[in-house]
N, C-alpha and C positions, 0 to 999 in steps of 0.2 A: 504494500500500500504506500503510495507516495505521501510524504509529509508536506512537501511544498508542491502544490499543483501548478505546473507550467501550462502554457497555452496548448501544447500538443496533447498533454495528458487530459486536459479538460475537454478538448475536442474528441478524443477517443472515448472518454466517459459519455459524452453526449451521444456519439454514434452507437455505443453499446446500449444506452437507455432506449434510443429509438428502435433498435433491433428487438428489444423486449416486446414491443407492440403495445397497443392500447390497453390490453389486459392488466398491465401493471402500472399504468400512468397515475392512477389514484394514489398508489403507494409512493410514487416519485413526488407527486404534488404535496402529499402530507409531509414528506421529509423536507422539501424546499420551503413550503409556506406554513407548516405547523399542522398538527393533527386536529386542532380545533376549527380549522377552516373547512367549510363545507362547499362541495363542488356539485354542479349540476351537469347533466349530459349536455354536451355542446359548448361548455365553457372553454374559452381560449385564454390561456395565460402565457405570458412571455417570461422566459427564464434566461437571464444573461449568465451563461456559464463562466465567463471571464471574471465576473464579479462575485460569484458564489463564495461564501466562506469555506475555507479548507475543511473544516469539520463536517460541513454539509456534503462536500465532495466525498469525503471518507465514508459517510453514511450511505450515499448513493452508490458508491463503489461496492460496498458490502451487499447492498440490496441486489445490484446487478449480478454479482458473483453468486449469491444465493439462488436467485431466480434462474440463472443460466444453469447452475448445477441441478436444480429441480427439473428443468426442461430436459437436460441431458439424461437424467434418471428416467424420466417418462419415455423418452425415445428409446433408451436401452431396454426398458420394460416392454415396450411395444414390440421391439425387434425380437426379444426373447419369446414373446407370445407367438409372433409370426413364425419363428423358427420351430417352436414346439408344435404348432399347428401343421407346419410342413412335414415334420417328422411323423406325426400321427397319420397324416394323409399318405405319406410314403409307405408306412407300415401297412396301412389298409390295402394299398395297391399291391404290395408284395404278397400279402395274404391272399388277395383275390387272384393274383397270377399263379401262386402255388396251388390254390384249389382248382384253378382251370387246368393247370398242367397235370394234376392228379386225375382229372376227368379224362384227359386225352391218353393216358396210359392204357394200352390194351389189356383186357383181362383174359387170362388163360384158364 
């Protein structure tokens, strides 16, 4: 975590926040403007990242890291489910092929 946030780091933080998407903007706004502030759908608020307090940047960075890790965990979980599903389907197909092969074996 940077202790002194330079322009490039602030710009990168901004880009990472944008990448999180609208789903997490309320969390971002609460960090920037305070949790007692209430927002409505469609509210547009300007945030000057160059002038943000470094402590706020630190909190935003932690939020981005947390949400990014959660998203990665969700993606990994989804991939695992897909792989498990494929494995189950493959086993079913193998079983079906085995039973079809047994049917084709001539009986004496």
